[in-house]
C-alpha positions in Angstrom: 0.0 0.0 0.0 1.5 3.3 -1.1 1.6 6.2 1.3 -1.0 8.0 -0.7 -3.4 5.1 -0.3 -2.6 4.7 3.6 -3.2 8.4 4.1 -6.4 8.5 2.3 -7.6 5.5 4.2 -6.4 6.9 7.6 -8.1 10.2 6.8 -11.5 8.5 5.6 -11.5 6.4 9.0 -11.1 9.6 11.0 -13.7 11.5 9.2 -16.2 8.7 9.0 -15.8 7.7 12.7 -17.4 11.0 13.7 -21.2 11.3 13.2 -20.8 15.0 13.2 -18.9 14.7 9.9 -21.0 12.3 7.9 -23.6 9.5 8.4 -23.0 5.8 7.9 -22.0 4.9 4.5 -22.4 8.6 3.5 -19.9 10.5 1.6 -16.7 9.6 -0.3 -13.0 10.8 -0.3 -10.2 10.4 -2.9 -6.6 11.0 -3.6 -4.7 11.4 -6.7 -1.2 10.1 -7.1 1.2 8.1 -9.3 2.1 4.4 -9.7 4.1 2.3 -12.1 1.9 0.8 -14.9 3.0 -3.0 -15.0 2.5 -3.1 -18.7 4.5 -0.3 -19.8 6.9 0.3 -16.7 5.8 4.0 -17.0 4.4 6.2 -14.4 0.7 6.7 -14.5 -1.6 9.2 -12.6 -4.2 7.2 -10.7 -7.4 8.3 -8.7 -8.2 6.4 -5.5 -11.7 6.8 -4.4 -14.1 5.4 -2.0 -16.4 2.9 -4.0 -20.1 2.4 -4.3 -21.8 1.2 -1.0 -18.6 1.6 1.3 -18.4 3.2 4.5 -15.8 5.9 5.4 -15.6 4.8 9.1 -14.5 1.3 8.3 -12.9 1.8 4.8 -10.2 -0.4 3.8 -7.9 -0.5 0.7 -10.4 -3.1 -0.9 -13.2 -0.6 -0.7 -11.4 1.7 -3.0 -12.1 2.1 -6.8 -8.6 2.7 -8.7 -9.0 4.5 -12.0 -6.5 6.2 -14.4 -7.0 9.8 -14.2 -6.1 10.6 -17.8 -9.2 8.2 -18.9 -11.5 9.9 -16.3 -10.7 13.2 -17.5 -11.1 12.2 -21.1 -14.7 11.5 -20.5 -15.5 15.0 -20.6 -14.9 14.9 -24.4 -17.6 12.5 -24.7 -20.0 13.5 -22.3 -23.4 13.4 -24.0 -25.2 15.8 -21.7 -27.5 15.8 -18.8 -30.2 13.5 -20.8 -27.7 10.7 -21.0 -25.7 11.5 -18.0 -26.4 8.0 -16.5 -24.5 6.3 -19.2 -21.2 8.0 -17.7 -21.4 5.5 -14.7 -20.8 2.6 -17.1 -18.1 4.4 -18.5 -15.9 4.5 -15.4 -15.4 0.8 -16.0 -13.3 1.5 -18.9 -11.1 3.8 -16.8 -10.0 1.2 -14.2 -6.6 0.5 -13.6 -5.6 -3.2 -13.4 -8.6 -5.0 -11.6 -10.0 -1.5 -10.5 -10.8 -2.5 -6.9 -14.4 -1.6 -5.8 -17.1 -0.6 -8.1 -16.7 3.2 -8.9 -19.7 5.3 -7.4 -21.7 8.0 -9.0 -19.6 10.8 -7.2 -16.4 9.6 -9.0 -16.7 12.4 -11.5 -16.5 14.9 -8.7 -13.3 13.6 -7.4 -11.7 13.0 -10.8 -12.5 16.2 -12.5 -12.0 18.6 -9.6 -8.4 20.0 -9.9 -7.1 19.0 -6.5 -4.9 16.2 -5.0 -7.3 15.1 -2.4 -11.2 15.7 -2.3 -13.6 15.0 0.5 -17.4 14.6 0.0 -19.2 14.6 3.3 -22.9 14.9 4.8 -22.6 16.5 8.1 -25.7 17.7 9.8 -24.5 21.2 10.1 -23.5 21.5 6.5 -27.0 20.0 5.2 -28.6 22.5 7.5 -27.0 25.3 5.5 -27.7 23.3 2.2 -31.5 23.0 3.0 -32.1 26.5 4.4 -34.4 28.7 2.3 -31.7 31.4 2.1 -28.6 29.0 2.3 -26.6 30.8 -0.5 -26.8 34.1 1.5 -26.0 32.2 4.6 -23.1 30.4 3.1 -21.8 33.9 1.9 -22.2 35.6 5.4 -20.4 32.6 7.1 -17.7 31.9 4.9 -17.1 34.9 2.7 -15.3 33.8 -0.7 -13.8 30.8 0.8 -16.8 28.3 0.5 -19.0 28.6 -2.6 -22.6 27.7 -2.9 -23.4 25.2 -5.6 -27.3 25.1 -6.5 -29.0 21.4 -6.2 -28.0 19.2 -8.8 -28.5 15.5 -8.6 -25.2 13.5 -8.1 -23.5 12.5 -11.2 -21.2 13.7 -14.1 -22.6 16.9 -14.5 -22.2 18.0 -10.7 -18.6 16.9 -11.0 -18.2 19.3 -14.0 -20.0 22.2 -11.8 -17.8 21.8 -9.0 -14.6 21.6 -11.1 -15.8 24.8 -12.7 -16.4 26.4 -9.5 -13.0 25.7 -8.1 -11.3 26.9 -11.2 -13.2 30.3 -11.0 -12.5 30.7 -7.3 -9.0 29.9 -6.7 -9.1 30.9 -2.8 -12.1 28.6 -2.1 -11.3 25.8 0.1 -14.8 23.9 -0.6 -18.6 24.2 -1.3 -21.8 23.8 0.1 -23.9 21.6 -2.4 -27.7 22.7 -2.1 -29.8 20.4 -0.6 -27.1 17.8 -0.2 -23.9 18.2 1.8 -20.4 19.7 1.5 -17.2 19.1 -0.6 -13.7 20.3 0.3 -10.2 20.0 -1.2 -6.5 20.2 -0.6 -3.2 19.7 -1.9 -2.3 17.4 0.7 -4.6 14.8 2.7 -4.1 16.7 5.8 -5.2 19.8 4.2 -8.1 18.5 2.7 -9.3 16.8 6.1 -8.6 20.3 7.9 -10.6 22.0 5.3 -13.5 19.7 5.6 -13.7 19.9 9.5 -13.3 23.8 9.2 -16.4 23.9 7.0 -18.3 21.5 9.4 -17.2 23.2 12.6 -17.6 26.8 11.6 -21.2 25.8 10.3 -22.1 24.1 13.5 -20.7 27.1 15.7 -22.6 29.7 13.5 -25.9 27.8 14.0 -25.3 27.4 17.7 -24.6 31.3 18.1 -27.3 32.6 15.7 -30.1 30.0 16.0 -33.5 31.3 17.4 -34.9 29.9 20.5 -37.3 26.9 20.0 -36.5 26.3 16.2 -39.1 23.7 16.3 -41.7 26.0 17.9 -43.0 25.9 21.4 -43.8 22.6 23.1 -47.3 20.9 22.1 -49.3 20.2 25.2 -49.8 16.6 25.8 -47.0 15.6 23.4 -43.8 15.6 25.9 -41.9 12.5 26.5 -43.4 10.1 28.9 -41.3 8.6 31.9 -38.7 6.0 30.6 -40.3 2.9 31.7 -43.8 3.9 30.6 -42.7 4.9 27.4 -40.7 1.5 26.8 -43.8 -0.4 27.9 -46.0 1.5 25.6 -43.3 1.1 22.9 -43.4 -2.8 23.3 -47.3 -2.8 23.2 -47.3 -0.8 20.1 -44.6 -2.6 18.4 -46.5 -5.6 17.0 -49.0 -3.5 15.3 -46.3 -1.1 14.0 -44.5 -4.1 12.5 -47.6 -5.5 10.9 -48.3 -2.1 9.1 -44.5 -1.7 8.1 -44.7 -5.3 6.7 -47.8 -4.9 4.4 -45.8 -5.3 1.4 -42.9 -7.2 2.6 -41.6 -8.4 6.2 -39.2 -6.0 7.8 -37.1 -6.0 11.0 -37.3 -3.1 13.4 -35.3 -0.7 15.5 -36.6 1.5 18.4 -35.1 4.8 19.8 -36.2 7.0 22.3 -33.3 9.3 22.3 -33.9 13.0 23.5 -33.5 14.1 19.9 -36.5 12.2 18.8 -38.6 12.9 21.8 -37.9 16.8 21.8 -38.8 17.0 18.0 -42.1 15.2 18.6 -42.8 17.4 21.6 -42.6 20.6 19.5 -45.5 22.3 17.9 -43.9 22.5 14.3 -42.9 18.6 14.2 -46.2 17.8 12.0 -45.3 20.3 9.3 -41.7 19.4 9.2 -42.1 15.8 9.1 -44.5 16.2 6.3 -41.6 18.1 4.4 -39.5 15.1 4.2 -35.8 14.8 4.3 -33.5 16.2 1.8 -30.1 14.7 1.5 -30.3 11.6 -0.9 -28.4 9.4 1.6 -31.2 10.3 4.0 -34.6 9.6 2.2 -33.2 6.7 0.2 -33.0 5.0 3.5 -36.0 6.5 5.4 -38.5 7.1 2.4 -39.3 10.7 1.6 -41.2 11.1 4.8 -42.2 9.4 7.8 -45.6 8.3 9.3 -46.5 10.3 12.4 -49.0 9.5 14.9 -51.2 12.5 15.6 -52.4 11.8 19.1 -51.1 12.9 22.6 -48.6 10.6 24.5 -51.1 9.3 27.0 -53.7 8.3 24.4 -55.3 5.0 25.1 -53.3 2.2 23.6 -56.5 1.1 21.7 -57.2 4.4 20.4 -53.6 4.8 19.2 -53.5 1.4 17.5 -56.5 2.2 15.7 -55.4 5.6 14.6 -51.9 4.1 13.3 -54.3 1.6 11.0 -56.1 4.6 9.7 -52.7 6.8 9.2 -51.2 3.6 7.6 -53.8 3.4 4.8 -53.6 7.2 4.0 -49.8 6.7 3.8 -50.0 4.1 1.4 -52.4 6.1 -0.7 -50.3 9.3 -0.5 -47.1 7.3 -1.4 -48.9 5.6 -4.5 -50.0 9.0 -5.6 -46.5 10.4 -5.2 -45.3 7.4 -7.4 -48.0 8.0 -9.9 -47.2 11.8 -10.3 -43.8 11.3 -11.1 -43.2 7.6 -12.7 -42.5 7.5 -16.3 -42.9 4.4 -18.5 -39.3 3.5 -17.8 -39.4 3.9 -14.0 -38.8 1.0 -11.9 -41.9 -0.6 -10.4 -43.0 0.8 -7.1 -41.0 -0.8 -4.1 -43.6 -0.8 -1.6 -45.9 2.0 -0.1 -45.2 1.2 3.5 -43.4 3.6 5.9 -39.7 3.1 7.0 -40.0 5.3 9.9 -42.7 5.8 12.2 -42.8 8.5 15.0 -45.0 8.1 18.1 -45.2 11.2 20.2 -43.9 10.7 23.8 -42.5 7.2 22.8 -40.0 7.6 20.2 -39.3 6.3 16.9 -39.6 3.1 15.1 -37.4 2.4 11.9 -37.5 -0.6 9.5 -35.5 -2.3 7.1 -34.6 -5.7 5.6 -32.4 -6.5 8.6 -31.6 -5.0 11.8 -28.6 -3.0 10.6 -30.8 -1.4 7.9 -33.6 -0.6 10.2 -31.0 0.8 12.8 -29.2 2.9 10.1 -32.7 4.1 8.9 -33.3 5.4 12.4 -29.9 7.1 12.6 -30.6 8.8 9.3 -33.8 10.3 10.6 -32.0 11.5 13.7 -29.5 13.3 11.0 -32.6 14.7 9.4 -34.2 16.1 12.8 -30.7 17.7 13.3 -30.7 19.3 9.8 -34.2 20.6 10.2 -33.3 22.3 13.5 -30.3 24.0 12.0 -32.2 25.3 9.2 -35.2 26.4 11.2 -33.1 28.0 13.7 -31.4 30.2 11.0 -33.9 30.3 8.5 -36.7 28.0 7.0 -36.3 24.4 6.2 -36.6 24.0 2.5 -35.7 20.6 1.0 -35.4 19.5 -2.4 -38.6 19.2 -4.0 -40.5 15.9 -4.3 -39.9 15.4 -8.1 -36.1 15.5 -7.5 -36.6 13.0 -4.6 -38.4 10.6 -6.9 -35.7 10.9 -9.6 -33.2 9.7 -7.1 -35.4 7.1 -5.3 -36.3 5.6 -8.7 -33.1 6.1 -10.5 -32.1 3.3 -12.7 -28.8 3.3 -11.2 -30.0 2.8 -7.7 -32.3 0.0 -9.2 -29.4 -1.6 -10.7 -27.6 -1.3 -7.3 -30.6 -3.0 -5.5 -30.7 -5.7 -8.2 -26.8 -6.5 -7.4 -27.7 -7.1 -3.7 -27.2 -10.9 -2.8 -30.2 -13.1 -2.3 -31.6 -12.9 1.4 -30.9 -16.0 3.7 -33.9 -18.2 4.3 -34.7 -16.8 7.5 -34.1 -13.1 6.7 -36.4 -10.8 8.5 -37.4 -13.4 11.1 -36.9 -12.6 14.6 -36.4 -15.6 17.3 -36.5 -15.9 20.9 -34.8 -19.1 22.3 -34.9 -19.7 25.9 -32.1 -21.7 27.7 -29.9 -20.6 24.9 -26.5 -19.9 26.5 -25.4 -23.4 26.2 -26.0 -27.0 24.8 -29.1 -27.4 22.4 -30.2 -23.9 23.0 -27.0 -22.3 22.0 -26.6 -24.6 18.9 -30.4 -23.5 17.8 -29.5 -19.9 18.2 -26.4 -20.2 16.3 -28.2 -22.1 13.5 -30.9 -19.6 13.2 -28.5 -16.7 13.3 -26.5 -18.4 10.4 -29.6 -18.6 8.3 -30.5 -14.9 8.7 -32.6 -14.6 11.7 -32.2 -12.0 14.4 -31.8 -14.0 17.6 -32.5 -13.2 21.1 -30.7 -15.4 23.7 -32.7 -15.9 26.9 -31.1 -17.7 29.8 -31.0 -17.7 33.7 -27.5 -16.3 33.6 -27.4 -13.0 31.9 -23.7 -13.0 31.5 -23.6 -16.1 29.8 -26.5 -15.2 27.5 -24.7 -12.0 26.6 -21.4 -13.9 25.9 -23.2 -16.4 23.7 -25.0 -13.6 21.7 -21.5 -11.8 21.3 -20.2 -15.1 19.5 -22.9 -14.8 16.9 -21.9 -11.2 16.0 -23.1 -7.8 16.9 -26.3 -6.4 18.5 -27.6 -6.4 15.2 -27.6 -10.1 14.8 -28.1 -11.3 18.5 -28.8 -10.1 22.0 -28.6 -11.9 25.2 -30.8 -11.3 28.2 -31.8 -12.9 31.6 -35.0 -14.8 31.8 -36.5 -17.0 34.5 -39.3 -18.8 32.5 -41.1 -19.8 35.7 -41.7 -16.1 36.5 -44.4 -14.4 34.6 -43.3 -11.0 34.8 -39.7 -12.0 33.7 -41.2 -13.9 30.8 -43.1 -10.7 29.7 -40.1 -8.6 30.2 -38.1 -11.1 28.0 -40.7 -10.7 25.2 -40.9 -7.0 25.5 -37.0 -6.7 25.2 -37.2 -8.9 22.0 -39.7 -6.6 20.3 -38.0 -3.5 21.4 -34.6 -5.0 20.3 -35.7 -6.2 16.8 -39.2 -4.8 16.3 -41.1 -7.9 16.8 -41.2 -11.8 17.1 -41.7 -14.4 14.6 -40.0 -17.7 15.9 -40.0 -19.0 19.7 -38.2 -21.9 20.7 -39.0 -23.3 24.1 -35.9 -24.9 25.0 -35.3 -24.1 28.9 -35.1 -26.9 30.9 -33.6 -29.2 33.7 -33.7 -32.7 34.8 -33.4 -34.6 38.1 -33.0 -38.4 37.7 -34.8 -39.8 40.3 -37.1 -42.9 41.2 -40.7 -42.3 42.1 -40.1 -42.9 45.9 -37.1 -40.7 45.9 -39.0 -37.7 44.0 -40.1 -35.1 46.2 -43.0 -32.5 45.7 -40.3 -29.8 45.4 -38.6 -31.9 42.5 -41.9 -32.4 40.8 -42.8 -28.7 41.3 -39.5 -27.5 39.9 -39.6 -29.7 36.8 -43.1 -28.6 35.9 -42.4 -25.0 36.6 -39.4 -24.7 34.4 -40.8 -26.8 31.4 -44.4 -27.2 31.4 -45.3 -23.8 33.2 -42.4 -22.2 31.6 -43.3 -23.1 28.1 -46.8 -22.1 28.8 -45.8 -18.7 29.7 -43.3 -18.1 27.1 -46.0 -19.4 24.4 -48.7 -17.2 25.7 -46.7 -14.0 25.9 -45.4 -14.7 22.5 -48.6 -15.6 21.1 -49.8 -12.0 22.0 -47.3 -10.7 19.6 -47.6 -13.0 16.9 -51.4 -12.6 16.8 -51.1 -8.8 16.7 -48.4 -8.8 14.0 -50.7 -10.9 11.6 -47.5 -12.3 10.2 -47.9 -16.0 11.3 -45.0 -17.5 13.0 -43.5 -20.6 14.4 -43.5 -21.9 18.1 -41.0 -25.0 18.5 -41.1 -26.8 21.8 -38.0 -29.0 22.5 -39.5 -32.1 24.0 -37.9 -35.3 24.5 -38.3 -39.1 23.3 -39.1 -39.4 27.0 -42.7 -37.8 26.2 -43.4 -41.1 24.6 -40.7 -43.5 26.0 -40.9 -45.0 29.5 -37.6 -45.1 31.0 -36.7 -46.0 34.7 -36.2 -43.3 37.4 -37.3 -40.4 35.5 -41.0 -39.7 36.6 -40.9 -35.9 37.0 -38.9 -35.2 34.0 -40.6 -37.6 31.5 -44.2 -36.5 32.9 -43.3 -32.7 32.3 -42.1 -33.6 28.7 -45.1 -35.3 28.1 -46.9 -32.1 29.0 -44.9 -30.0 26.7 -45.7 -32.4 23.9 -49.3 -32.1 24.5 -49.1 -28.3 24.5 -47.8 -28.6 20.9 -51.0 -30.2 19.8 -53.2 -27.8 21.7 -51.4 -24.7 20.5 -51.3 -25.8 17.0 -55.0 -26.3 17.1 -55.7 -23.0 18.7 -53.2 -20.7 16.8 -53.5 -22.2 13.3 -56.3 -19.7 12.4 -53.5 -17.0 12.9 -51.0 -18.7 10.7 -48.9 -19.7 13.6 -47.2 -23.2 13.3 -46.5 -25.1 16.4 -44.2 -28.2 16.3 -42.0 -30.1 18.5 -38.8 -32.0 18.6 -38.0 -35.1 20.4 -34.5 -35.6 20.9 -32.8 -38.7 22.5 -30.0 -37.8 25.3 -27.9 -35.2 23.9 -24.8 -35.7 26.1 -22.0 -33.6 24.3 -22.2 -29.8 25.1 -25.4 -30.2 27.3 -25.8 -28.1 30.3 -28.3 -30.6 31.8 -25.9 -33.6 31.4 -23.0 -31.7 32.6 -25.0 -30.7 35.9 -25.2 -34.0 37.3 -28.0 -35.6 35.0 -25.2 -37.5 33.1 -23.8 -39.2 35.9 -27.2 -40.3 37.3 -28.3 -41.6 34.0 -25.0 -43.2 33.5 -25.4 -45.0 37.0 -29.0 -46.1 35.9 -27.7 -47.8 33.0 -24.4 -49.0 34.6 -21.8 -47.3 32.3 -19.1 -44.8 32.8 -20.5 -41.2 32.4 -17.9 -40.6 29.8 -19.4 -43.5 27.7 -23.0 -42.5 28.1 -23.1 -40.7 24.6 -21.8 -43.9 23.1 -24.1 -46.0 25.1 -27.0 -44.0 23.9 -25.7 -44.1 20.3 -25.6 -48.0 20.2 -29.1 -48.5 21.4 -30.6 -46.5 18.4 -31.4 -48.0 14.9 -28.6 -45.8 13.2 -25.9 -46.3 15.9 -25.3 -42.6 16.0 -24.9 -40.0 18.9 -27.3 -37.1 18.7 -25.7 -33.7 18.9 -27.1 -30.2 19.7 -26.4 -29.3 16.1 -28.6 -32.1 15.0 -31.6 -30.7 17.2 -30.8 -27.2 15.8 -31.0 -28.8 12.3 -34.4 -30.1 12.8 -35.6 -26.5 14.2 -34.3 -24.7 11.1 -36.2 -27.2 8.9 -39.5 -26.9 10.9 -39.3 -23.1 10.5 -38.2 -22.9 6.9 -40.5 -22.2 3.9 -40.2 -26.0 2.8 -42.4 -27.0 5.9 -44.8 -24.0 5.6 -47.7 -26.4 6.0 -46.7 -28.5 8.6 -48.0 -28.0 12.1 -48.8 -30.2 15.3 -45.8 -32.4 14.4 -43.3 -34.1 16.7 -40.1 -34.7 14.9 -37.8 -37.5 16.6 -34.2 -36.5 16.7 -33.0 -39.9 18.2 -31.2 -41.8 15.6 -33.9 -44.2 15.8 -35.4 -45.2 19.2 -38.2 -47.9 18.3 -39.7 -47.7 21.7 -40.1 -43.9 20.9 -41.7 -44.1 17.7 -44.8 -41.9 17.5 -48.2 -44.0 17.2 
């Protein structure tokens, strides 16, 4: 890696790591330099620029597009004009050096045509506040004089690159520009100078806004719309979440994210929030992820939940009609088909913001972008009037053929993408294997376990909190179960897949089994499964998206073995719960199935906790050979492992068994005495 590239990556990471400078995956940076052409042995001028879809904060060398600068600049001679501007993106492929690295983005022209060794294009809230102010051009002049130049709104592309190049040539003292409706661009002779100038523009704009903004830029407080106390608003958010996810998933299933940050709550408590929300976002990076505007509940924070849910249904229907009308107003015969009319951001006064996407990261980032939009509106309203680009321009970008092509290049979703799973007893053994398999197949997973630290550690092994979260849950405690389900819907927006796996076992004969033993076994597995299923069913029914409930029962639910009265009886209870709930929840599209494993010794928390030693004593074998003993008594002579149970859970919840409910699947390598009859 050359010093030029190393400096570019370091600068990009510094700029991208600070949210005041740019949003996730927003903006791009570049550097120009020379390298040896391996074909001719001659020095050649190159452009290294962040490629399409990358993120500055995490950029590495592989995320850079590498182009020959002479060929990029030669494109000006063949540029066909605005009507055919999009064709220039494909032309960048003919400018690549070697394999070219990442795919060039639409902003490549801006970096290649501007006569500066280093260029930064960023989306800072303070900069976009000026860019979306009604008198942004005058404000830019007042704040920066001749050092920062105003560029009227133009859609990103080759012409914008030409415009900025011309502006820099005409203003030799300028260090950058404010792009109307969009963001900022800065340049320098060195990487350090470009970075310093970018930060100067951002910090100067932020300081000016802080000093000159009028009080209450969002207007005075709106009575009844202030933030509810933290516990109350999160309880209300959990209660509304299933309804909201149902609405947001009308066209296609989505994952959700909830935030009750002060930024959001303060905005919703203001009198001007309905007007501003209706104006929508402005920066293309914002509305591509948030849609042009959010759905806003127009009721006070303490409105009855039933009234709020009913009103959300009405507002959703109106939102869909409005979005369809927006599409119809601007679509042309060659526009991509409408991508769905559901909102991606829902604002609930006093409670917070729900954002949605194809996965948790996308949903979370959509929420982060709307927070950016709120900050932009605050800055613009504080100095002037918020005036985003008009909806026709928004449509041109939202339904841009280039944007559609980018979407078509996305990899196919995994089988359980958009599904949200809650697995009990999942910090070890069978539960952990199930959680691991579900996450690998694309599900978001909540790992619930008695031990919170172990649950969080198991979740961390699966990835970030965009993939899995761990929490404490005592399934014998009604309040704790409800808290776990609430935490699940707040973490990922809802719930689709429940695995009742929590369990323990006491290997005792009838005469040695105490009432306390009996009660403990039934409290954890029979009562615990009932409590989890009941709390989850409320969410599944409200979502109207169907779902799956899976019970990890046991071959002991049908097989009569010695010294096992409490455990086997409660497993039989669980097995019949499967049949009862399948009959009751089928009308809601919820499938309920069970799995009957044989003894899973390896990796099992139950067996490691003393059960293994007791069962080995019952069968007269060393505990170390118990797994092999179980295997030899099966028809297939194979030991059952946690992963085998996890495989069965995945199959039951996959699309291939969409019409299967009330089934018990043996995962026992063939125990004839446990055949289902």
